[in-house]
N, C-alpha and C positions, 0 to 999 in steps of 0.2 A: 574404740569403735562406737561405744554407746554415746559418747559426747558428740561425735559426728552425726549419728542418726538423729539424736535429739535436736541438734542444730538444724538439720535438714527439715525436720517436722516443724520446728519453730519458724523457720524462714517461710515455709509453705503456708502456714496458718496466719502469719503476721505481715510479712513483707510482700509476698506475691499479691495479696488482695489490694494493697495500697496502689500498686501499678495497674492491676486489672480492673478495679472497681472505681477508679477516679475518672474514667472516660464517659463517653456518651451512653454506654449501656447501663450505667448505674448513677453515679453522683451527678453527672451533667445531663442525664436523661430528661428532656423537657416535659415528658408526660408523668414523671414521678412527682409525688406530693412533696412539698417543701419540708414537711415534718419528717418524712421518711428519709430524706437526705441528711437531716440533722442526726437521726439515729445511725445512719451509715457512717458518718464522720466520727461519731461517738464510739462506735464499735471498732473502727480502724485505729483510732487514737488509743483506745484502751488496750487493744491487742498489741499495738506497737510498744506501749509502755510495759506491758507484761513481757513482751519479747525482750526488751532491754534488761529487765530484772532477771529473767530466766537465763539470758546469755551471761550476765554478770555472775550469778550464783553457780552456773555450770562451769564456766572457764576460769573464773578468778577465785571462787570460794570452794570449788570442787564438790558442790552439792548436787550431784547428778540426779538423785531421786526427786528433789524439790523442783528442779528445772523440768524434769519429765512430767511431773504432776501438773505443773503450770501449763505445759503444752497440751496435756490430755484434757485439762479443763476447757481450753479454747476449742480443741477439736471435737470433743463430745458436745460442747455447746452448739457447734454447727449442726451436728446430727440431731440434737434435741429440736432445733429450729426446723429442720427438714421433716422430722417425724410428726411434729405437731402442726404442720401447715394446715391440715383440715380444720383445726380448732380455731384458727384466726383468719381463715380464707387466704392463706398465703399461697404463693406460686413459686416454682423453682426459678423462673425467669420473668422479670417484669415486662410490661408493655413497652415496646420500642427496642427491646434488647434482642441481640442475636447471639446465640451460643451453640457451639458444636454439641451434638448428642451422639457420641459413639455408642453403638449397640442400643440406641434409643434412650440412653441414660444421660441426663445433663452432665456436662463436663465438670461443673462444680462438685457435684455429688461424688463423681469418680475421684477427682483430685483430692478433696479433703479426706475422703475415706482411705485413699492411698497413704496420705500423711498420717492418718490415724493408725493404720497397720504398721507403718514404719515406727511410730512412737510406741505402740504396744510391744513390738519386738524389742526396741531399745529398753523399755521399762522392764520387760521380762528378764533381759540380760543383766540389768542393774540389780534387780532383786535376786537373781540367781547368784551373782557375784557376792552380794551381801550375805546371802545364806551360806555360801562356801566359806567366806571369811569368818562367819560366826562359828561354824562347826570346827574350823581349824583352830580357832582361839580356844575352844572348849577342850580340845585334845591336849593342849599344853599344860 
């Protein structure tokens, strides 16, 4: 179950943005600065490469904790960017973009934090499983 949860969070933080952010609201937004687009492609490419590494270590090397930590790095990175927006005059949605705001909250904030909750649950279960195995091995 933890592998599936981590995979869902990894897809949410790495694959979904590729499809969501390559359109007119982000990458192809004519009012966006060209340098900002460069940073967006850099972020999407880096997250995709981290996704590939995390999926490999998760499903082929069975290193669940490492994959979960890689996922948490990307997800917490998003929250750092959101929380620090006032420091760099950032905004949740750029000029020319249209985004749903359920409950008055930008959908990106809700989505990435849902992925973060899923990953935290998965990581907690991974750590719990490791703790149980540790104590069982000490009894023998």
